[in-house]
C-alpha positions in Angstrom: 76.6 118.2 114.7 78.2 120.4 112.1 80.2 123.6 112.1 79.1 126.0 109.4 81.8 128.6 108.5 80.7 131.5 106.3 83.0 134.0 104.6 80.9 137.0 103.5 81.1 140.6 102.5 81.3 143.0 105.5 78.3 145.0 104.3 76.1 141.9 104.4 76.7 140.9 108.0 73.5 142.5 109.4 71.4 140.7 106.7 73.1 137.4 107.6 72.7 137.8 111.3 69.0 138.5 110.8 68.6 135.5 108.6 70.3 133.2 111.1 68.1 134.5 113.9 65.0 133.9 111.8 65.9 130.2 111.3 66.6 129.8 115.0 70.4 130.1 115.4 71.0 131.2 118.9 74.8 131.6 119.0 77.4 132.6 116.5 81.0 133.8 116.4 81.9 136.7 114.1 85.5 137.5 113.1 87.0 140.1 110.8 89.2 138.6 108.1 91.0 139.5 104.9 91.5 137.3 101.9 91.2 136.9 98.2 89.7 134.4 95.8 88.2 134.8 92.4 87.6 138.4 93.1 91.4 139.0 92.9 91.4 142.2 94.9 91.2 145.7 93.4 93.5 148.5 92.2 93.2 152.2 92.0 94.9 155.5 92.3 95.5 157.5 95.5 97.2 161.0 95.3 98.5 160.1 91.9 100.1 156.8 92.8 98.7 153.5 91.6 98.0 150.9 94.3 96.9 147.3 94.4 94.9 145.8 97.2 95.2 142.1 96.8 93.5 141.1 100.1 90.0 142.3 100.7 88.1 142.7 104.0 85.7 139.9 104.7 83.7 138.6 107.7 83.9 135.1 109.0 80.7 133.8 110.8 80.8 130.4 112.5 77.9 128.4 114.0 77.6 124.9 115.4 74.3 123.3 114.7 72.5 120.0 114.7 72.8 118.0 111.4 69.1 118.6 110.7 69.5 122.4 110.6 72.3 122.6 108.0 70.3 122.9 104.8 67.9 125.6 106.1 70.9 127.6 107.4 72.7 127.4 104.1 69.6 128.5 102.2 69.1 131.4 104.6 72.7 132.6 104.4 72.9 132.3 100.6 69.7 134.4 100.3 71.0 137.0 102.8 74.6 137.3 101.6 74.2 137.2 97.9 74.6 140.3 95.8 75.1 138.5 92.5 78.7 139.7 92.2 82.0 137.9 92.4 83.2 137.9 96.0 79.9 137.1 97.7 81.7 134.5 99.8 81.9 130.8 100.6 80.2 128.4 103.1 82.2 125.5 104.6 80.5 122.7 106.5 82.6 120.4 108.8 81.7 117.7 111.2 81.9 118.4 114.9 82.7 115.4 117.2 81.8 117.0 120.5 80.5 120.2 122.1 80.9 120.9 125.8 79.4 123.8 127.7 82.1 124.9 130.1 79.8 126.2 132.8 77.6 123.1 133.2 79.7 120.5 131.4 76.7 119.6 129.3 77.7 117.7 126.1 76.4 117.3 122.6 73.3 119.0 121.3 72.3 120.2 124.8 75.5 122.3 124.9 74.9 124.1 121.6 
């Protein structure tokens, strides 16, 4: 099993959720986040005063899937989240040793 963690633009979340549903992802966790990377934030002027916003709003989406599902999920998310601009996001894939459904105590792929 793998944990796929995606950091994406907030305005792309509906596209990503739809893409994940189309490839059969049944459960996900979505968290608001802030951060910076190559995008380096943005600056501007508000009421005559210059400001710098170094941390930008992002959305973190996490799913746990069977190893065989990883590549199709990555492809679906890349297609759905991409705008072609710096700051489109990142995808992290990590191993998951065990999953346990609390209600039934099922383990492994059956608990996903």
